[in-house]
N, C-alpha and C positions, 0 to 999 in steps of 0.2 A: 166525574162530579161526585159520585157517591162516596168514592175513597177518600176525595179531600174532604167532605164534610165529616167523615169518620174520624179522620185525623185530627180535624181541629176540635172535635168534641172531645176527644182523648187527651187532647192538651189543656182544656179547660176545666176538665172534671179532676177532683181529687184522687189521689192514689187509693184505689181499692183492692188492691192486690196484697195489702199487708206489709207491704215494704218499709221497714222502719226508716226513719230520718238519719242519716249518718254524716259526720263531720271529719274535716282534717285535723289533727292534734299535733303540735309541732313541741318539741322539747329541746331545750338549751341546758346542757348539763356542765357543770362545772365543779372544781374545787377551789382553795384559797390561791392555787396557782395558775388556774385559768381553764380552759375547755378540757374536757375528758372525753378522749377517742376510746371507743370500744365499749360503752356502758350500754347494757340491755335494758329497754323500756319495754313494760308490757301493761297495756289497757285492754279492758274488755276481751281478753283472751288473744289479742293481737300483739305482735311484737315488732320492735325496730332496733337498730344498733346506731349508736352516735359515730360520726364521721370524725375527721381530724379537727373540725371546727367546734366538736361538742354538740352537734344538732343531729335530728332526725326528725321524721314527720310519720305518724302512723295515720293511714288512711282508712275510710269507711266505719269508723267508731260510731257505735250506736248513740243516740240520744238517751240521755238519763244518767243516774248516779252509776260511776264506774271506778273500780279498783285501779289504782296505778302503783306499779313498782318499777323502781329504777335501780339497777344494780351493777357493781363492777368488782372485781376480785382486788382486795386490798382496801375496800370501803365499806362502811356501813350502809346498808341498802335504804333507800327512801321508799315509804309507804304511805298512800294517802288515797282519800276517797273524794271525787270531784264530780259535781254536777255539769254533763256535757250538754248544751244547747245550741253551740255555734263554733266555728273553726277558732281554734284558741292556740296559745303558745305558753308552756309552763317553764318557768327557770327553775331549775331543780339545782340545788348546791349539795353535793356530796361531802361527807367526813371521812377523812382517813380513819381506818381501823386502828 
């Protein structure tokens, strides 16, 4: 009975261990011709690479203002800063260099 009570209290209390809120951030990367495969996405020190449909998801991105870079050989890099406060999808269009 005591263990169950402790478990219930832990579920009801706010996180006191200092773990930041994190979110899943998805990207759809395209150019004028369609999806770009193999683009490298970097956000908050985390990276992902787009698949054949031009998409990828970076998990566990911390809440707050985060720098984003999307790059692919033969294209100009995309860079920006966005406020992360929920799961979100960014549509990024790269321009050929």
